[in-house]
N, C-alpha and C positions, 0 to 999 in steps of 0.2 A: 046585305050583308059587304059588297065591295067597300061599302063606307066605312064601315067596322075598321076592316081591315089597315084603309088609309089611315085614322086615326089612331092605333095602335103602330102604326108604322112614324109617323111622326114621333110620338112618346119615343120607341127604342129606338132613333134618331137623336133625340134630345138628348134622353139618359146616357148615350156613345159620348158626345159632345163635352157633357158637362161633367163625365169622369175626367176626360180629356183637362178641364179646366182645374176641376180640385188638385188633379196631380202636378199643375203648375205651379197653381197656389202653394201645393206642400214643398214641391221644390226651391221655392224661395220665402218657406216659411212665412207668407199670410195667412189670417185667421179671417173669414168670408162669412160675413153675416146678412140673410137678407131678410129686409125689413119690409113687410108685410100688411095693410089697413085700408081701410077704406077710405075714400078719397077725406080729407077733412080731420083723419085720425090722429093726425101728430106725427107723422114718420120723419120730414124736414126739422120739424120744433125736438125732435127727440136728438136726432144726430147732432146738431149744433149744442143742444147739451150736454151730448156725448164726448164731442170734440172741447169744450169748454172743462167738461171735467176730468179727463185725460190729457191734458194739455202737457206735452213732452214727446207722448205716441205719435209714430208715424202712421196716421190716419191717412186713406185715400178714401174717394165715397162717387160713388156709379149713381145717378139720380137718373129712373126712368118715368118719364111721362108719354101720353099720347102726342102732344106739340110741343109743351110751352119747355122753355129755358129758367123761370122765375127761380126753383129750387135750385138749380147750377148756381145760379148766379148769388142764390143767400150762403150758401158752404164755401164759397171759391175760396175766399181770402183765411179759413181757417184749415184746409187741407193741403194734403199734401202733393193730391192733384185729384181732378173733379174730370168726370167723364159724363156728358148727356147723354142717354141714348133716348131717341125719340120715335115711337112705333107707331106713327100715325099711317105708313105705307108697307107695315110688317102683316105679314098673313095674320098670324095674333097680334092684334093691337092692345088686347086691353090684360098683358102681359108680359114681364121680358121671356125671355128663352136663352138657351144655355150657348146659341150660336150669336145672340147678341152680347153676352158676357166676353166670348172666345175673341169677338172682333175687339171690344172694350179692351184688353186687359195685355194686347197685341203692345200695345203703343204704352203703355205704361209702366213709371221707370219702379218695379217688381223689387228692384235690390235695397231701394227707400221706400219701404210700405212694410207693414207690422201689422194693422188691422184693417180690412176694408168694408166700408158699409155700404149696401147697396138698397138702395131705394126702390122697389116694384112701383109696378103702376097703381094708381088706389084701385083698390078689386078685393073682393072680398071670396072671389069664385075662382077666377082662370090662374093666377098667381098659384096656387094650390096645387095644379095638374103639371106644373114644370120645375123641375129642379135646375140649378142653376150652375152646383159645381160649389153651392157655399158649403160649410161647416155646420153654418146653424141658421136654422130659420125662426124668424120673431114675427108675432103676427099683435099688433097695436088695437085694443078695441076703447073709444074713450066714453063715458058716462053720458054724450046728448044722443049718443048713438042707443042707448037704451041696453038692457041687459040678456036682450033675446039673442044676441047673435052668435050664442054657442048652436042653436037648436036652428037659428036659418042656416046657419053658413060651416055644418059641423068638419067637414072635410079640411078647412084649413086649419080649423084648432087638434084634429087627429095629427096632424103631419108636422105639428110645429116644436121648438124646443121649447120654448118660453113664451108668456101672454103677459102683454105692458098693458095693465088698465090705467090709460091717460086721463086727463084731466080731471083729478081727483078733486081739486079746486072749485070743482062744480056741485060737488054732494049741498051743500046745502040748497044748490035752486030745482035738483031733479031728484027722481026717485030714481035709485039704481039699488038693485038686489046684489050686494056683494055677495053674498054666502051661496045664493042662486045660483048667481054666473058662475062660482067657483067649483060649485059640484057639479052643475052641468058640461062643463072642460075638464075636470077631471075622470066623468063620466065615458068623455071619450079619448082622454088621454090622462094616464094615472101618475103618470112620471114626469108631467110638466111643472115648468119652472113659473111662479107666479112675482109679479112685480107691479107695484100702486106708485104711479109717480103721477107730479105736474110739471110737465114740461114749462109752465110760465112761471114758477115759482122756483121749482129744482127739488123740490119734494119728492126723495125716493132716491132722484139719480143717481147716490151713490152706492146704494144698495144693485143698481143693474149695471154700473161699471165694474163695482167690484164681482160680480157675476161674469161679467163679459172677460175679463182680463180672467178670473180662474178657468175658464173655456177656453180660451186662448193658451193660457199656458199647457194647459191639458192637452191641445191640440198641437201648437208646436215647438214645446218645450220652452218657450218665453214669454215673459210679460208683456 
């Protein structure tokens, strides 16, 4: 029973800090998106494609990883600001937590940012447990991973606002039941939005970016 109390206290403390983060982002008119996926799902590639499509928008990036800075270096030249968050020495190393976002945004040029893309640690379990203060939560699932992810990891799909099926250029080479995948996700979350993209070719990125701008406008009042 004591262990359960501790876990509950951690989640409650996280939610309190997340609410504070959200208030700060709202104050500065920043739309924040938490991007979650398994390792290799295409989080960084999606961010790069999004920034290329939305040139002219003031986009900042927070890169979450256990130890590496490789992804931050990839996006550094395209973003208004980039902050690397490494979780190796944190109590919860498999996910970003609200306190980490709190520390990151304190030193960011918030008045010069319209869109904040948060790349969470590559994992389909832990990131679903911790809200950060984001406005939307997005899950990427790629064709090479298989179409059974909603069955194996239902929580992360239940709490998401959108699902991106990435690497659709692999369709001729791997078996992936698009209809079955979508049915499984909608069984968990009927109101979720779907996007089929290839971050290699850019196919589908315009539809994803249109959704992103529309959602940003609904939250902040500006595209």
